[in-house]
C-alpha positions as CSV (number, residue, x, y, z in Angstrom):
1,M,24.8,-56.8,13.6
2,T,22.9,-53.9,11.5
3,L,24.3,-51.1,10.8
4,S,22.5,-47.8,11.3
5,V,23.1,-45.3,8.3
6,D,22.3,-41.7,8.8
7,R,20.4,-40.4,6.0
8,P,19.8,-36.4,5.3
9,L,16.3,-35.6,5.9
10,L,14.5,-34.4,2.9
11,Y,13.0,-31.2,2.8
12,P,10.3,-31.4,-0.3
13,D,9.9,-29.0,-2.7
14,S,5.9,-29.4,-2.6
15,D,3.2,-30.2,-0.3
16,G,1.2,-31.9,-3.0
17,Q,-1.3,-29.0,-2.7
18,P,-2.5,-26.7,-5.5
19,M,-1.2,-23.6,-6.1
20,A,-4.8,-21.9,-6.1
21,D,-8.3,-23.7,-5.8
22,N,-10.0,-21.5,-8.9
23,T,-9.2,-18.8,-10.8
24,R,-10.3,-16.2,-9.1
25,Q,-7.7,-17.0,-6.1
26,F,-4.9,-17.4,-8.9
27,Q,-5.6,-14.2,-10.2
28,W,-5.3,-12.5,-6.6
29,I,-1.9,-14.4,-5.7
30,V,-0.4,-13.2,-9.3
31,L,-1.9,-9.5,-9.1
32,I,0.0,-9.1,-5.1
33,K,3.0,-11.1,-6.6
34,E,3.7,-9.6,-9.8
35,N,3.1,-6.0,-8.5
36,L,5.4,-6.5,-5.3
37,E,7.7,-8.0,-7.7
38,W,7.5,-4.4,-9.6
39,I,7.8,-2.2,-6.8
40,F,11.0,-3.9,-5.0
41,A,12.5,-4.8,-8.6
42,D,15.5,-2.5,-8.0
43,D,16.0,-4.1,-4.7
44,P,18.3,-7.0,-4.6
45,Q,18.1,-7.8,-1.3
46,V,13.9,-8.1,-1.2
47,F,12.8,-11.9,-2.1
48,I,9.4,-12.6,-3.1
49,A,7.6,-15.4,-4.0
50,G,4.6,-17.1,-4.2
51,D,3.5,-20.6,-2.9
52,L,6.7,-21.7,-1.9
53,L,7.6,-24.0,1.0
54,W,8.8,-22.2,4.2
55,Y,10.6,-24.2,6.4
56,P,11.6,-22.4,9.6
57,T,13.6,-25.1,11.4
58,E,16.5,-27.3,10.7
59,G,15.9,-31.0,11.1
60,N,12.3,-30.8,11.1
61,P,11.0,-31.0,7.4
62,K,7.1,-31.5,9.0
63,I,7.3,-28.1,10.4
64,R,6.1,-26.5,6.9
65,V,4.0,-23.8,5.6
66,A,3.4,-22.3,1.9
67,P,2.1,-18.5,2.0
68,D,0.1,-17.6,-1.2
69,V,2.6,-14.8,-1.2
70,L,5.5,-14.5,1.1
71,V,8.1,-11.4,1.6
72,V,11.6,-11.0,2.7
73,F,13.6,-8.2,3.5
74,G,17.4,-8.6,3.6
75,R,17.4,-11.8,1.4
76,P,18.3,-11.8,-2.3
77,K,16.2,-12.2,-5.1
78,G,16.6,-15.6,-7.0
79,D,15.5,-19.4,-7.6
80,R,14.7,-21.4,-5.0
81,G,12.7,-25.0,-4.6
82,S,11.8,-23.7,-0.9
83,Y,12.8,-21.2,1.8
84,K,15.0,-23.1,4.5
85,Q,15.2,-20.3,7.2
86,W,18.7,-21.5,8.4
87,E,20.2,-21.2,5.2
88,E,18.7,-17.5,4.8
89,D,20.7,-15.7,7.6
90,N,17.8,-17.1,9.7
91,I,15.6,-14.4,8.6
92,P,11.9,-15.0,8.4
93,P,9.4,-13.5,5.9
94,Q,8.4,-10.4,7.2
95,V,5.3,-10.3,5.5
96,V,2.7,-12.9,4.3
97,F,-0.2,-12.8,2.4
98,E,-3.3,-15.5,2.1
99,I,-6.1,-15.9,-0.6
100,L,-9.1,-17.9,0.5
101,S,-10.8,-20.3,-1.4
102,P,-13.8,-22.0,-0.7
103,G,-11.8,-25.3,0.2
104,N,-10.1,-23.2,3.3
105,T,-11.1,-24.0,6.5
106,L,-11.4,-22.1,9.7
107,Q,-9.2,-25.0,11.7
108,E,-6.8,-24.2,8.7
109,M,-6.4,-20.4,8.7
110,L,-6.0,-20.5,12.5
111,K,-3.2,-22.8,12.2
112,K,-1.5,-20.8,9.7
113,Q,-1.8,-17.6,12.1
114,Q,-0.7,-19.5,15.0
115,F,2.5,-20.3,12.5
116,Y,3.1,-17.0,11.3
117,D,2.8,-15.8,15.0
118,R,5.5,-18.1,16.4
119,H,7.7,-17.7,13.6
120,G,8.5,-14.4,13.5
121,V,5.7,-12.8,11.0
122,E,5.7,-9.1,11.5
123,E,2.5,-8.7,9.0
124,Y,-0.2,-10.9,7.7
125,Y,-3.1,-10.3,5.8
126,I,-5.9,-12.4,4.6
127,Y,-8.2,-11.7,1.9
128,D,-11.5,-13.8,1.0
129,P,-12.2,-12.6,-2.8
130,D,-15.5,-14.6,-2.7
131,G,-17.0,-13.4,0.6
132,H,-15.6,-10.0,0.0
133,D,-13.8,-9.8,3.2
134,L,-10.1,-8.5,4.7
135,A,-8.4,-8.6,7.7
136,G,-4.6,-8.0,8.6
137,L,-2.7,-8.6,11.9
138,Q,0.3,-7.0,12.9
139,R,3.1,-7.8,15.4
140,I,2.9,-6.0,18.2
141,D,4.5,-6.3,21.6
142,G,5.9,-9.7,20.1
143,T,2.5,-11.1,18.8
144,L,0.4,-10.8,16.1
145,T,-2.5,-8.6,16.6
146,A,-5.5,-7.5,14.6
147,I,-5.5,-4.2,12.9
148,E,-8.6,-2.6,13.6
149,A,-8.9,-0.3,10.9
150,V,-7.8,-2.2,8.2
151,E,-9.8,-1.0,5.3
152,N,-7.5,2.2,4.5
153,W,-4.2,1.0,6.3
154,T,-1.0,1.8,5.0
155,S,1.9,-1.6,5.2
156,P,4.9,-0.2,7.4
157,R,7.0,-2.8,5.7
158,L,6.0,-2.6,2.1
159,G,4.2,1.0,1.9
160,I,1.4,-0.4,0.0
161,R,-1.9,1.3,0.7
162,F,-5.3,-1.4,1.1
163,E,-8.6,0.5,-0.2
164,F,-11.2,-1.7,1.3
165,T,-15.0,-0.5,0.2
166,P,-18.0,-2.8,0.0
167,E,-17.6,-2.9,-3.6
168,A,-14.0,-4.1,-3.9
169,L,-10.4,-4.2,-3.0
170,T,-7.9,-2.0,-4.2
171,L,-4.1,-2.0,-3.6
172,Y,-2.0,1.1,-4.6
173,S,2.0,1.2,-4.5
174,P,4.1,3.6,-2.6
175,D,3.8,6.1,-5.1
176,G,-0.2,6.0,-5.3
177,E,0.0,3.9,-8.5
178,R,-3.0,0.9,-8.2
179,F,-1.7,-2.7,-8.5
180,L,-2.6,-3.7,-12.3
181,T,-3.6,-7.2,-13.4
182,T,-0.9,-8.7,-15.8
183,I,-2.2,-7.6,-18.8
184,E,-2.6,-4.3,-17.6
185,L,1.2,-4.2,-16.7
186,G,1.8,-5.7,-20.4
187,T,-0.6,-2.9,-22.0
188,A,1.2,-0.1,-19.7
189,R,4.5,-1.2,-21.0
190,Q,3.6,-1.4,-24.5
191,A,2.2,2.2,-24.1
192,A,5.7,3.3,-22.3
193,Q,7.9,1.8,-25.0
194,A,5.4,3.5,-27.9
195,E,5.7,6.9,-26.1
196,A,10.0,6.0,-25.9
197,E,9.7,5.3,-29.8
198,A,8.0,8.5,-30.4
199,E,10.2,10.5,-28.4
200,R,13.0,9.0,-30.2
201,E,11.5,9.5,-33.7
202,R,10.7,13.3,-32.9
203,A,14.2,13.5,-31.5
204,D,15.8,11.8,-35.0
205,T,13.4,14.7,-36.9
206,A,14.7,17.3,-34.9
207,E,18.2,16.6,-35.5
208,A,17.3,15.7,-39.1
209,Q,16.1,19.1,-39.4
210,L,18.7,21.2,-38.2
211,Q,21.1,19.2,-39.8
212,T,19.3,20.5,-42.9
213,E,19.5,24.3,-41.5
214,R,23.6,23.8,-41.0
215,Q,23.7,22.5,-45.0
216,R,21.3,25.0,-46.1
217,A,23.5,27.8,-44.2
218,E,27.0,26.4,-45.2
219,R,25.9,26.7,-48.9
220,L,24.6,30.3,-48.7
221,A,27.4,31.2,-47.1
222,A,29.5,29.6,-49.9
223,Q,27.5,31.5,-52.1
224,L,28.5,34.8,-50.7
225,R,31.9,34.1,-50.6
226,A,32.0,33.2,-54.1
227,L,30.4,37.0,-54.8
228,G,33.6,38.5,-52.8
229,V,31.1,38.9,-49.5
230,E,32.6,37.1,-46.3
231,P,29.3,36.2,-44.5
232,E,28.9,36.9,-40.7
233,E,29.6,34.3,-38.2
């Protein structure tokens, strides 16, 4: 008699697909993911990831998808090999982004839309940087519905604004600052550090000057006392 052995189901951390098919697609994924990380850096209960497999249903590892960027409110930051929803208080990603590449097919994107609709995504944004086309969907009455005026749309969940013109797509953070590339973020950080250092130097110089004035005043007072004159306070 052959004994059956229950083996634990495997939920792979990779689907074997590349994160991006070209440099432009990768740059957009990084731009969105890193700026969202910056915006929500002080909120420990916002988890953001890029190209992370999301398993919504325990017991069926074949049901999965890897959004280019996903955002989950109500889950702690931290490293994960994949996002297993049943281990995350059953909270699905509320916002997902897909950046298209020439390799994406209409059938593939329709399947993703159906997946996101079925599993509770509230906002779904798709951008084609090659064709310069932007689309967005928002959950209304339980169904993901196309956003008609996405050209100047502000995400209810993220607070970010999409400015879409025939020339470019520009994203703005809730404080009105434009999304910056990694190089721009690094340059801005260096500038801020330089300004902070300059401010410290100015403060040190002012303190040194004040100390010099105090010492001069003390010497003058000592000289007056030597002459029998009590200096005024």
